[in-house]
C-alpha positions in Angstrom: 21.8 14.3 14.3 18.7 12.5 13.2 16.6 10.5 15.6 15.8 7.0 14.5 12.7 5.1 15.4 13.6 1.4 15.0 10.0 0.4 15.6 8.9 2.2 12.5 11.8 1.1 10.3 12.7 4.7 9.3 14.1 8.0 10.4 11.3 9.9 12.1 13.1 12.8 13.7 13.1 15.8 11.4 10.2 14.5 9.3 7.9 14.4 12.4 9.0 17.8 13.6 8.6 19.3 10.1 5.1 17.9 9.8 4.2 19.2 13.3 5.4 22.7 12.2 3.6 22.5 8.9 0.4 21.4 10.6 0.5 24.4 12.9 0.4 26.6 9.8 -2.8 24.8 8.6 -5.1 26.9 10.8 -8.7 26.0 10.0 -8.0 24.3 6.7 -9.2 20.8 6.3 -6.4 18.2 6.0 -7.8 17.0 2.6 -7.3 20.5 1.2 -4.1 21.4 3.0 -2.5 18.2 1.8 -2.4 19.4 -1.8 -1.0 22.8 -0.8 1.9 21.3 1.1 2.7 18.4 -1.2 2.6 20.6 -4.3 5.2 22.9 -2.8 7.4 19.9 -1.7 7.2 18.7 -5.3 8.1 22.1 -6.7 11.1 22.3 -4.4 12.2 18.8 -5.4 12.2 19.4 -9.2 13.8 22.7 -8.7 16.6 21.2 -6.6 17.1 18.4 -9.1 17.3 20.9 -12.0 19.8 23.1 -10.1 22.1 20.2 -9.3 22.1 19.1 -13.0 22.5 22.8 -14.1 25.6 23.3 -11.9 27.2 20.1 -13.2 26.6 21.1 -16.8 28.0 24.6 -16.2 31.1 23.1 -14.7 31.7 20.8 -17.7 30.2 22.6 -20.6 28.4 25.9 -20.1 26.8 25.7 -23.5 25.0 22.5 -22.6 23.3 24.0 -19.5 20.5 25.3 -21.7 20.1 22.1 -23.7 16.8 20.5 -22.5 17.9 17.1 -23.9 20.7 17.0 -21.4 18.2 17.1 -18.5 15.7 14.6 -20.1 18.6 12.1 -20.5 19.0 12.0 -16.7 15.2 12.0 -16.1 15.4 15.6 -14.7 12.5 17.9 -15.4 13.1 21.2 -17.1 12.3 24.2 -14.8 11.9 27.6 -16.4 13.8 30.4 -14.7 10.7 32.1 -13.1 9.5 28.8 -11.8 12.6 27.9 -9.9 12.5 27.6 -6.1 15.0 30.5 -5.5 12.7 32.8 -7.3 9.6 31.8 -5.3 11.6 32.0 -2.0 12.8 35.5 -2.8 9.1 36.6 -3.3 7.6 34.4 -0.5 6.4 37.5 1.6 4.6 39.2 -1.3 0.8 39.2 -1.4 1.0 37.9 -4.9 2.9 34.7 -3.9 -0.1 32.5 -4.7 -0.2 33.8 -8.3 3.5 33.3 -8.7 3.2 29.6 -7.5 0.3 29.0 -9.9 2.3 30.5 -12.8 5.3 28.4 -11.9 3.2 25.2 -11.9 1.7 26.1 -15.3 5.2 26.9 -16.8 6.5 23.5 -15.6 3.6 21.6 -17.0 4.0 23.4 -20.3 7.6 22.4 -20.6 7.2 18.8 -19.3 4.7 16.7 -21.2 4.5 14.0 -18.5 3.3 16.5 -15.9 0.4 17.9 -17.9 -2.7 18.1 -15.7 -0.8 16.8 -12.6 0.3 19.8 -10.6 -2.0 21.8 -8.3 -2.7 25.3 -9.6 -5.0 27.0 -7.2 -2.6 28.8 -4.8 -4.0 32.2 -5.8 -7.5 31.5 -4.5 -8.7 34.2 -2.1 -9.4 31.7 0.7 -5.8 30.5 0.9 -3.8 32.6 3.4 -0.9 34.1 1.7 1.1 34.7 4.9 0.8 31.0 5.6 2.0 30.2 2.0 5.1 32.4 2.6 5.9 30.6 5.9 5.4 27.2 4.2 7.9 28.2 1.5 10.4 29.2 4.2 9.9 25.9 6.1 10.3 23.8 3.0 13.4 25.8 2.0 15.2 24.5 5.1 14.3 20.8 4.7 17.9 19.7 3.7 19.3 21.8 6.6 16.8 20.2 9.1 18.0 16.8 7.9 21.5 17.6 9.1 22.9 18.3 5.6 24.2 14.8 5.2 21.9 13.7 2.4 21.1 15.1 -1.0 18.2 17.5 -0.8 16.2 15.7 -3.4 16.5 12.4 -1.6 15.4 14.0 1.6 12.4 15.6 -0.2 11.3 12.2 -1.4 11.3 10.8 2.1 9.4 13.9 3.4 6.8 13.6 0.6 6.2 9.9 1.6 6.0 10.7 5.3 3.6 13.6 4.8 1.4 11.4 2.6 1.1 9.0 5.5 0.4 11.7 8.1 -2.3 13.3 6.0 -3.9 9.9 5.5 -4.1 9.6 9.2 -5.4 13.1 9.7 -8.1 12.5 7.1 -9.2 9.1 8.6 -11.5 7.1 6.3 -11.1 9.4 3.3 -7.3 9.4 3.6 -7.1 5.6 3.5 -8.5 5.6 0.0 -5.3 7.0 -1.4 -2.7 5.6 1.0 -1.8 2.0 2.0 0.0 2.1 5.4 3.8 1.7 5.1 3.8 -1.5 7.3 1.5 -3.3 4.9 3.4 -2.2 1.8 6.8 -3.1 3.2 5.5 -6.5 4.2 4.3 -7.2 0.6 7.5 -5.9 -0.9 9.7 -8.0 1.5 7.7 -11.1 0.7 7.7 -10.7 -3.1 11.2 -9.3 -3.5 10.7 -7.3 -6.7 14.4 -7.0 -7.7 13.8 -6.6 -11.4 11.0 -6.8 -14.0 7.6 -5.3 -14.6 5.7 -4.1 -11.5 2.0 -3.4 -11.7 -0.7 -2.0 -9.4 -4.3 -1.8 -11.0 -5.5 0.5 -8.2 -2.3 2.3 -7.3 -3.6 5.1 -5.1 -0.7 7.5 -4.4 1.9 5.1 -5.6 3.3 3.7 -2.3 3.7 0.2 -3.6 6.1 1.5 -6.3 8.0 3.7 -3.9 8.7 0.8 -1.5 9.7 -1.4 -4.4 12.2 1.2 -5.5 13.5 1.4 -2.0 13.8 -2.4 -1.8 15.8 -2.5 -5.0 18.2 0.2 -3.9 18.7 -1.3 -0.4 19.6 -4.6 -2.0 22.2 -3.2 -4.3 20.1 -3.1 -7.4 19.4 -0.3 -9.9 16.1 1.5 -10.2 16.4 1.0 -13.9 16.0 -2.7 -13.3 12.2 -2.3 -12.6 9.5 -1.0 -14.9 6.5 0.5 -13.2 2.9 0.3 -14.5 -0.3 1.4 -12.8 -3.8 2.6 -13.1 -6.0 4.8 -10.8 -9.6 5.9 -11.2 -9.5 8.9 -8.9 -8.1 11.9 -10.7 -6.9 13.7 -7.6 -5.2 10.6 -6.3 -3.6 9.9 -9.7 -2.0 13.4 -9.5 -0.6 12.5 -6.0 0.9 9.3 -7.4 2.5 11.1 -10.4 4.1 13.6 -8.1 5.1 10.9 -5.5 6.9 8.9 -8.2 8.5 11.9 -9.8 9.9 13.1 -6.4 11.5 9.7 -6.1 12.9 9.8 -9.6 10.9 6.8 -10.7 10.0 6.6 -14.4 6.5 5.1 -14.6 3.5 4.5 -16.8 0.6 5.4 -14.6 -2.7 5.7 -16.4 -5.9 7.5 -15.3 -9.5 7.1 -16.3 -12.6 7.5 -14.2 -14.0 4.1 -15.3 -11.3 2.1 -13.5 -9.3 -1.1 -14.3 -12.4 -3.3 -14.6 -14.2 -1.3 -17.2 -11.3 0.3 -19.0 -8.2 -1.8 -18.6 -5.6 0.7 -19.9 -2.9 -1.9 -19.8 -4.8 -4.8 -21.3 -1.8 -6.6 -22.8 0.5 -6.2 -19.8 1.8 -9.4 -18.2 3.6 -8.4 -15.0 6.4 -10.1 -13.1 5.1 -8.6 -9.8 1.7 -7.2 -8.9 1.1 -5.4 -5.6 -2.4 -4.2 -4.9 -4.7 -3.0 -2.1 -8.1 -2.8 -3.8 -11.0 -1.1 -2.1 -12.6 -3.6 0.2 -16.0 -5.2 -0.6 -17.0 -2.8 -3.3 -20.7 -3.5 -4.2 -21.3 -0.9 -7.0 -18.5 -2.0 -9.3 -20.7 -2.6 -12.4 -20.1 -6.3 -12.5 -23.4 -6.9 -14.3 -21.9 -5.3 -17.4 -18.9 -7.7 -17.4 -20.5 -11.2 -17.2 -18.7 -12.5 -20.3 -15.3 -11.0 -19.5 -12.2 -13.0 -20.6 -10.6 -12.3 -17.2 -13.1 -14.5 -15.3 -11.1 -17.7 -15.7 -12.3 -19.2 -12.4 -15.9 -18.0 -12.5 -18.0 -14.9 -12.8 -17.7 -12.7 -9.7 -20.9 -11.7 -7.9 -22.5 -8.4 -8.9 -22.6 -7.3 -5.3 -18.9 -7.7 -4.4 -15.7 -6.9 -6.4 -13.2 -8.9 -4.3 -13.1 -11.9 -6.6 -13.1 -9.7 -9.6 -9.9 -8.1 -8.4 -8.2 -11.5 -7.7 -9.0 -12.7 -11.2 -8.0 -9.4 -12.9 -4.7 -9.7 -11.1 -4.1 -13.4 -12.1 -5.0 -12.4 -15.7 -2.2 -9.8 -15.7 0.5 -12.1 -14.2 3.4 -13.3 -16.4 4.0 -17.1 -16.6 6.3 -16.9 -13.6 4.7 -13.9 -12.1 3.7 -13.4 -8.4 1.2 -11.1 -6.8 0.4 -9.8 -3.3 -3.2 -8.6 -2.9 -4.8 -7.1 0.3 -8.4 -8.0 0.8 -11.0 -8.0 3.7 -10.9 -11.2 5.7 -14.5 -12.0 4.7 -13.1 -13.1 1.3 -11.3 -16.0 2.9 -14.4 -17.9 3.9 -17.4 -16.4 2.1 -20.0 -19.0 1.4 -21.8 -16.9 -1.2 -22.1 -19.4 -4.0 -20.2 -17.6 -6.7 -17.3 -16.6 -4.4 -17.1 -20.1 -2.9 -16.9 -21.7 -6.4 -14.3 -19.2 -7.6 -12.2 -19.8 -4.5 -12.4 -23.6 -5.0 -11.4 -23.2 -8.6 -8.4 -21.0 -7.8 -7.2 -23.4 -5.1 -7.7 -26.4 -7.3 -6.0 -24.4 -10.2 -3.0 -24.0 -7.9 -2.6 -20.2 -8.2 -2.8 -19.6 -4.5 0.6 -19.7 -2.8 0.1 -18.1 0.6 -2.5 -16.5 2.9 -1.4 -14.0 5.6 -3.9 -12.6 8.1 -3.0 -9.1 9.4 -3.6 -7.5 12.8 -6.5 -5.2 13.3 -6.0 -1.4 13.2 -3.3 -1.4 10.5 -5.4 0.7 8.1 -6.5 4.4 8.3 -9.7 3.8 6.3 -11.3 0.8 8.0 -11.4 -1.3 11.1 -12.3 -4.3 8.9 -9.8 -7.2 9.5 -7.6 -7.7 6.4 -5.5 -10.4 4.8 -2.9 -10.8 2.1 -3.3 -13.3 -0.8 -0.1 -14.3 -2.5 -0.9 -15.6 -6.0 1.6 -17.3 -8.2 1.3 -18.6 -11.8 4.1 -21.2 -11.2 4.6 -22.7 -7.7 7.6 -24.8 -8.8 9.9 -22.2 -7.4 13.6 -21.7 -7.9 16.3 -23.8 -6.2 14.2 -27.0 -6.8 11.4 -26.2 -4.2 8.2 -27.5 -5.7 5.2 -26.2 -3.8 2.5 -27.3 -6.2 -0.5 -28.6 -4.4 0.4 -26.7 -1.2 -0.6 -23.4 0.4 1.3 -21.6 3.2 -0.8 -20.1 6.0 0.6 -17.3 8.2 -1.2 -15.9 11.1 0.2 -12.4 12.1 -2.8 -11.2 14.1 -0.7 -11.1 17.3 2.1 -9.0 15.8 2.5 -5.2 15.7 2.5 -2.4 18.2 0.1 0.5 18.8 1.4 3.8 17.4 -1.5 5.6 18.9 -5.0 4.9 20.3 -6.4 3.8 16.9 -3.5 2.5 14.7 -1.0 -0.3 14.7 2.3 -0.9 12.9 4.7 -3.8 12.4 8.2 -3.8 14.0 11.0 -4.3 11.5 11.8 -7.7 12.9 8.1 -8.7 12.6 8.1 -7.8 8.9 11.3 -9.8 8.5 9.7 -12.8 10.4 6.7 -12.8 8.1 8.8 -12.4 4.9 11.4 -15.0 6.0 8.7 -17.7 6.6 7.4 -17.2 3.0 10.9 -17.0 1.4 12.0 -20.1 3.2 8.9 -21.9 2.1 9.6 -21.2 -1.5 13.3 -21.8 -1.2 14.5 -18.2 -1.7 16.9 -18.2 1.2 20.4 -19.7 1.5 20.5 -22.7 3.8 17.4 -21.8 5.8 14.8 -24.6 5.6 11.2 -24.0 6.1 9.5 -25.3 9.3 6.0 -25.1 10.5 5.7 -22.9 13.6 2.6 -23.7 15.8 0.5 -20.6 16.1 2.3 -18.7 13.3 2.7 -20.7 10.1 1.9 -24.0 8.5 2.0 -25.5 5.0 -1.1 -27.4 4.0 -2.1 -29.5 1.1 -5.2 -28.9 -1.1 -7.0 -32.0 0.3 -6.8 -30.5 3.8 -8.2 -27.2 2.6 -11.0 -29.1 0.9 -11.8 -30.9 4.2 -12.2 -27.4 5.8 -14.9 -26.6 3.1 -12.3 -24.5 1.2 -12.0 -21.8 3.9 -8.7 -20.0 3.9 -8.6 -18.6 7.4 -5.0 -19.2 8.7 -6.2 -19.6 12.3 -7.9 -22.8 11.3 -4.7 -24.4 10.1 -1.7 -23.0 12.1 -3.1 -24.1 15.5 -1.6 -22.4 18.6 1.7 -22.6 20.4 1.1 -24.8 23.5 4.5 -24.0 24.8 3.3 -20.5 25.7 0.4 -21.9 27.8 1.1 -22.8 31.4 -0.4 -26.0 32.8 -2.8 -23.9 34.9 -4.0 -22.0 31.8 -4.6 -25.3 29.9 -6.5 -26.7 32.9 -8.6 -23.6 33.0 -9.4 -23.9 29.3 -10.4 -27.5 29.8 -12.6 -26.5 32.7 -14.2 -23.7 30.7 -14.9 -26.0 27.8 -16.4 -28.6 30.2 -18.7 -26.0 31.7 -19.8 -24.7 28.3 -20.5 -28.2 27.1 -22.7 -28.9 30.2 -24.6 -25.7 29.7 -25.3 -26.5 26.1 -26.5 -29.9 27.0 -29.0 -28.4 29.5 -30.1 -25.7 27.0 -32.9 -27.7 25.3 -34.5 -28.4 28.7 -34.2 -24.8 29.8 -35.8 -23.6 26.5 -38.7 -26.1 27.0 -39.3 -24.9 30.5 -39.4 -21.3 29.4 -41.9 -22.1 26.7 -44.1 -23.9 29.2 -44.0 -20.9 31.6 -45.0 -18.4 28.8 -47.8 -20.6 27.7 -49.2 -20.8 31.2 -48.9 -17.0 31.6 -50.7 -16.1 28.4 -53.0 -19.1 27.9 -53.5 -20.5 31.4 
């Protein structure tokens, strides 16, 4: 029977035990290296299981069709040559040549599947990699469907394991891991707010593909079909792009994920794409983004981003790629909400006045593996005259979620399921996407504000400035104490000029008297 962790919103019984066992086999290998060893094997097991399942069905219906590669392609199943199938590797797991056999299997699969060319890891034969450990890993991964209790299809379980392992490796790697992985809490919040039921989904800095995986999960959980969404992305890190391709393939998600080392700013691979949904977690506060070479770019509709920070370049790149009724969720450092750097302030004013900002959500600290910087979510919309007659033009919703979440360990926080629902419901009610539930401001949590009010706050977008606080949670004693503290502080500040003057006089007497 699986254990369920309701806090985490997922089954974390066998996955956690499996990772613990796999981590013991790591020995002295760095997590950043071991990650590719383990994830590559999980991927190999997945495509082999998917192939075997299709093969058995074809043999039962029409044995002659079992060797027809088109039959597999029609169901988005990769062709796996005989010597590359998992059963073959499992039978030879204890041989000292197992590393070479795995590499040969990876090459054979890439050769027969164009979309996997250059994606799979092929360095299992290197002398530094312990072959006994490899054999034990193969045995461990062979039993994944048994560990899950046998009540799910093996390939579905492998998809969940792959995603779980990605997150655990990101945590083990710390700062470096966060560059390829956006925490599940953050991604689920974005997906629940935007509700990508159908249409084109785009991520211009897609990392290992978590935004797409959660979008696919959302569609399935709400009775939709995975074929209802089309997935597009771009990634500049080649190793991370390979992880994304495998991650999506393990989930059976057909996608168009492009790689080049110049990135989305300088080589926009999907230049003509207009997406219905954009979900993105760009790297925070990047200073060496080459902005000086893009001063005349067509994407800078609201102003030229500063050369020293890419944040407002990302925001405008994303708006540029939105369809007329498209909506986007973008994670950025909190500094972007109130920066007074001239170019950023002017762009922020222009975006607010241009009415493409729908919502700002501040997140708790410690949600991310890669940084302790506080972060926020910008929800951007081309058209704020939403469905069901709710017209939010000229308004912005502010949500302050800094008090939410629970500590998973000493350094990292996650949202509870109900907290994600609370955030998403506030936004969905605000834009009229719920049946019967009307939006209401909640002191200390959310408030809808007009553009004139934002202007009076010098165009700052910090939710805490607008949502206020919930006085009902403060006792009379606490309020009286706050009033007293404020009075004492005020008195001290009034006296400060006199104290400074006295200090100057004393120093002058000491040194010049």
